[in-house]
C-alpha positions in Angstrom: 62.7 94.7 116.2 63.4 94.8 119.9 61.6 97.2 122.2 64.7 98.0 124.1 64.9 101.6 125.3 66.1 104.1 122.7 69.3 105.6 124.0 71.6 108.5 123.5 75.0 107.3 122.4 78.0 107.7 120.1 77.2 104.8 117.7 73.5 104.8 116.7 72.0 102.0 114.7 68.6 100.6 114.0 68.3 99.0 117.4 69.8 101.9 119.5 68.9 105.2 117.8 70.5 108.3 119.2 68.6 111.4 120.1 69.9 114.6 118.5 68.5 118.2 118.5 66.4 117.4 115.5 65.1 114.0 116.8 66.3 110.5 116.8 68.8 109.3 114.1 69.2 105.8 112.9 71.8 104.2 110.6 71.3 101.6 107.9 74.1 99.3 106.6 73.8 98.6 102.9 74.3 95.0 101.7 77.8 94.1 100.5 76.6 94.2 96.8 74.9 97.6 97.2 71.3 98.7 97.3 68.7 97.7 94.8 66.1 100.2 93.6 63.4 98.9 95.9 65.7 99.3 98.9 66.6 102.8 97.8 62.9 103.7 97.5 62.3 102.2 101.0 65.0 104.3 102.6 63.7 107.5 100.8 60.2 106.7 102.0 61.4 106.2 105.6 63.2 109.5 105.5 60.4 111.5 104.0 57.4 109.9 105.7 58.7 109.3 109.2 61.9 111.3 109.5 62.7 114.9 108.6 63.5 114.0 105.0 67.3 114.1 105.3 69.6 111.2 104.3 73.3 111.4 105.3 76.1 109.3 103.8 78.6 108.3 106.5 82.3 107.8 106.3 81.7 104.1 107.0 79.6 103.7 103.8 76.3 103.7 105.8 73.1 105.8 105.6 72.0 107.9 108.4 68.4 109.1 108.6 67.4 112.0 110.9 64.5 113.5 112.7 62.6 110.5 113.9 60.3 110.2 116.9 60.7 107.2 119.2 57.8 105.3 117.5 58.9 106.1 113.9 62.5 105.1 114.8 61.2 101.6 115.8 59.1 101.5 112.6 62.2 102.3 110.6 63.9 99.3 112.1 61.1 96.9 111.4 60.8 98.1 107.8 64.5 97.8 107.2 64.4 94.2 108.5 61.4 93.3 106.3 63.2 94.5 103.1 66.5 92.9 103.8 68.4 95.9 105.0 69.1 94.6 108.5 69.4 91.5 110.6 66.6 91.0 113.2 69.3 90.1 115.8 71.0 93.3 117.1 74.3 91.4 117.8 74.4 90.0 114.3 73.5 93.3 112.8 76.5 94.9 114.3 78.7 92.2 112.7 77.4 93.1 109.3 79.8 96.1 109.4 82.0 95.0 106.5 83.1 97.8 104.2 84.1 96.8 100.6 85.9 98.6 97.8 83.0 100.4 96.1 84.2 99.5 92.6 84.6 95.8 93.3 83.1 93.8 90.4 83.3 96.9 88.1 86.9 98.0 88.1 89.0 95.4 86.2 92.0 96.4 88.2 90.3 95.6 91.5 90.8 92.0 92.8 88.2 89.9 91.0 87.3 88.0 94.2 86.8 91.1 96.4 83.0 90.7 96.7 83.2 86.9 97.2 85.8 87.3 100.0 83.7 90.0 101.6 80.7 87.6 101.6 82.7 84.8 103.2 84.1 87.2 105.8 80.7 88.5 106.8 79.3 85.0 107.0 82.1 83.9 109.3 81.6 86.9 111.5 77.8 86.5 111.7 78.3 82.8 112.7 80.7 83.6 115.5 78.8 84.4 118.7 82.1 85.0 120.6 82.3 88.5 119.0 79.3 90.0 120.7 81.4 92.0 123.2 83.2 94.0 120.4 82.4 97.7 120.7 79.7 99.1 118.4 82.1 101.0 116.2 84.3 98.0 115.5 84.3 97.4 111.8 85.9 95.3 109.1 86.9 96.0 105.5 87.9 94.2 102.3 90.2 96.2 100.1 90.6 95.0 96.5 92.7 97.9 95.3 92.4 99.1 91.7 91.5 102.7 90.8 91.0 103.2 94.5 94.4 101.9 95.7 95.0 99.4 98.5 94.8 101.1 101.8 92.0 103.4 100.5 89.6 101.4 102.6 89.9 102.0 106.4 88.5 99.9 109.2 89.7 98.2 112.4 90.6 95.1 110.5 91.0 95.0 106.7 91.6 92.2 104.3 94.0 93.7 101.8 94.5 92.2 98.3 98.1 91.7 97.0 99.8 89.8 94.3 100.4 86.8 96.6 97.1 86.6 98.3 95.3 88.5 101.1 97.0 90.2 104.1 95.3 91.4 107.3 95.8 95.1 108.1 95.2 96.6 111.4 96.3 100.3 111.5 100.0 100.3 110.5 100.5 96.6 111.2 100.1 94.1 108.3 100.5 90.3 108.2 102.1 88.2 105.6 100.1 87.2 102.5 97.6 84.4 103.1 95.3 82.4 100.9 91.6 83.3 101.0 90.4 80.8 103.6 93.4 81.5 105.9 92.8 85.3 105.6 89.2 85.0 106.6 90.1 82.7 109.5 92.8 85.1 110.6 90.4 88.1 110.8 88.0 86.0 112.8 90.7 84.9 115.2 92.1 88.4 115.6 88.5 89.8 116.2 88.0 87.2 118.9 91.3 88.0 120.5 90.2 91.7 120.7 86.8 90.7 122.0 88.5 89.1 124.9 90.3 92.3 125.7 87.5 94.8 126.4 90.0 97.4 127.5 91.3 97.7 123.9 88.5 99.6 122.2 90.1 100.5 118.8 93.0 98.2 118.0 94.2 100.1 114.9 95.3 103.1 117.1 98.1 101.3 118.9 100.7 99.3 116.9 102.3 97.7 119.9 99.0 96.4 121.2 98.1 95.2 117.7 101.3 93.3 117.3 100.8 91.5 120.6 97.2 90.6 119.8 98.3 89.2 116.4 100.8 87.0 118.2 98.1 85.7 120.5 96.1 84.8 117.4 99.1 82.9 116.0 100.1 85.6 113.4 103.0 87.9 112.8 102.7 91.5 111.7 105.2 94.1 110.4 104.9 97.8 110.4 103.9 99.5 107.2 103.9 103.1 106.2 101.0 105.0 107.8 100.9 107.7 105.1 97.4 107.5 103.5 97.4 106.8 99.7 96.8 109.7 97.3 93.9 109.1 95.0 91.2 111.1 93.3 87.7 110.9 94.8 85.5 108.6 92.8 83.4 111.3 91.2 82.6 111.5 87.4 83.2 108.7 84.9 84.5 105.5 86.5 85.6 102.0 85.2 82.9 99.4 84.5 80.4 101.8 83.1 80.0 103.5 86.5 79.6 107.1 87.5 80.5 108.7 90.9 78.1 111.3 92.1 79.4 113.8 94.7 77.1 114.8 97.4 77.8 118.1 99.2 78.6 117.2 102.9 77.2 113.8 102.2 73.7 115.1 102.9 70.8 114.9 100.5 67.0 115.1 100.6 64.8 112.0 100.2 63.6 113.4 96.8 67.1 113.0 95.4 67.2 109.4 96.7 63.9 108.7 94.8 65.6 110.1 91.7 68.5 107.7 92.0 66.1 104.7 92.5 64.4 105.6 89.1 67.8 106.0 87.4 69.4 102.7 88.6 66.9 100.3 87.1 67.9 96.7 87.8 71.4 97.8 88.8 72.8 98.5 92.3 73.6 101.8 94.1 76.8 101.8 96.3 77.6 104.2 99.0 81.3 105.0 99.4 83.2 105.9 102.6 83.9 109.2 101.0 80.2 110.1 101.3 79.3 109.9 97.7 77.4 107.3 95.6 78.3 105.1 92.6 75.7 104.4 90.0 75.4 103.0 86.5 76.7 105.6 84.0 73.3 106.0 82.3 72.4 108.2 85.3 71.2 111.7 84.1 72.6 114.9 85.5 70.8 116.3 88.5 71.5 119.6 90.3 71.7 117.9 93.7 74.8 115.9 92.7 78.4 116.8 91.7 79.8 115.3 88.5 83.1 117.2 88.4 85.9 115.9 90.7 87.4 119.5 90.8 84.3 121.1 92.2 85.4 123.2 95.3 82.5 121.8 97.3 84.4 118.5 97.5 87.2 120.1 99.3 85.2 121.1 102.4 83.7 118.9 105.1 81.1 120.0 107.7 78.7 118.4 110.1 75.0 119.1 110.5 75.7 122.0 112.8 73.3 123.8 115.1 70.2 122.5 113.3 70.8 118.9 114.4 73.4 118.9 117.2 73.0 120.2 120.7 76.7 120.8 121.1 77.1 122.9 117.9 76.7 126.7 117.9 76.9 127.5 114.2 75.5 126.5 110.8 79.0 125.2 109.8 77.9 123.9 106.4 77.1 127.5 105.4 80.5 128.6 106.6 82.2 125.7 104.7 80.4 126.6 101.5 81.4 130.3 101.9 85.1 129.2 102.2 85.1 126.5 99.6 86.5 128.6 96.8 89.4 129.6 99.1 90.6 126.0 99.5 93.1 125.0 96.8 92.8 121.7 94.9 94.2 118.8 96.8 93.4 120.3 100.2 90.6 119.6 102.7 89.0 122.2 105.0 87.0 120.7 107.8 84.5 123.0 109.6 83.2 121.4 112.8 80.3 122.5 115.0 82.1 121.2 118.1 85.2 119.5 119.2 83.8 116.0 118.4 84.6 116.4 114.7 82.0 113.9 113.5 82.1 114.8 109.8 85.8 114.2 109.4 87.4 112.4 112.3 90.9 112.3 110.7 93.3 115.2 110.0 92.6 117.9 107.5 94.9 120.6 106.0 92.9 123.0 108.1 90.2 122.3 110.7 87.9 125.0 112.1 86.0 124.5 115.4 83.0 126.7 115.9 82.8 128.7 119.1 79.7 131.1 119.1 80.4 132.9 115.8 84.2 132.6 115.8 86.5 129.7 115.2 89.6 128.0 116.6 91.9 126.8 113.9 94.1 123.6 113.7 96.7 123.3 110.9 97.3 119.8 109.6 95.2 118.1 112.3 91.8 117.3 113.7 89.5 118.9 116.2 91.3 117.2 119.1 94.8 118.4 118.2 96.5 121.5 119.6 94.9 124.8 118.4 97.2 126.7 116.0 95.2 130.0 116.0 92.3 130.7 118.4 89.2 132.9 118.3 89.3 133.9 114.6 86.5 135.3 112.4 85.9 134.5 108.7 88.2 137.3 107.3 91.0 136.0 109.5 90.4 132.5 108.3 90.4 133.5 104.6 93.8 135.2 105.3 95.1 132.0 107.0 93.9 129.8 104.1 95.7 132.1 101.6 98.9 132.3 103.6 99.2 128.7 105.0 98.2 126.9 101.8 100.0 129.2 99.4 102.7 126.6 98.7 100.0 124.2 97.5 98.4 126.9 95.3 101.7 127.8 93.7 
């Protein structure tokens, strides 16, 4: 691992941990196939022995460990490299950010070549030194569909399975269907085109820019509906003898990770972008995990709050749990410790932004959208939930 200075930043990884109120935090990208039991035990040991014992699942399918010192953060990086959890080259490590349908290889309705295509894409990206200038949060995805429908996976560039082959999706712009080799080459070419335009940080956010970049890469794209697909969170019994375990707020103690390592045997654990884990269905019940997809705790999102973030002013997870039973099925309440909205960057049915014991409220939006109601206390918010979401409750 490099001894480059540890920095404060908005995209921490093993080589550039970010300092938070509770210490440095690092992120680990699982392999495409998932984590074996030894890797799960290693991550749990790093969290318990060198961090503060907390493991967070991110909305990019990664693992975030908290509470490290400068030296223990470097140790975490070296250990991750030794057990195959990271590439020793920081530039190559960033290009490992390929998110894959978490039921690939298990769900018979998911494209059978999803894992193989993801491996080929990752290998092509790792071999391309021209992509080093892409921003740290730039990521790729391979979406095989199935129980988790096509467009469930979100990234800057996504290979999307279809009846006629693989399309490349970037935000709301989608190419024609290509064969496997063409699709991988197309993602590589588009990535390079974006790398040559450093002023374009996140391509999926601007359809006009995206279409121009596709043209430069020799591809044509058409607009597709931006409405996100509706699907049930992968919690409970799943295809392929899998079970989805819900994790409140995507945070769990290292002891729960040790439990999972013992349960999985020779099988693999996969982390989903919905901040839960998928395991073999022989996994025993455990009080730290949610097995019922209707559990109200799955309807609320909250960041680490005041205990781990210098910008937060409240224990927002406590607030979210207190309000969970007021959120009707099918809705999402996001309680954010500050305007950054780290726990749920997208829109929610209702978003709360903590401000020293009270909350600003956004209806159908995110923390950066126009405030709908300002400076409200919890009784006010309960009334808003009842009134504004009553048509969903009906």
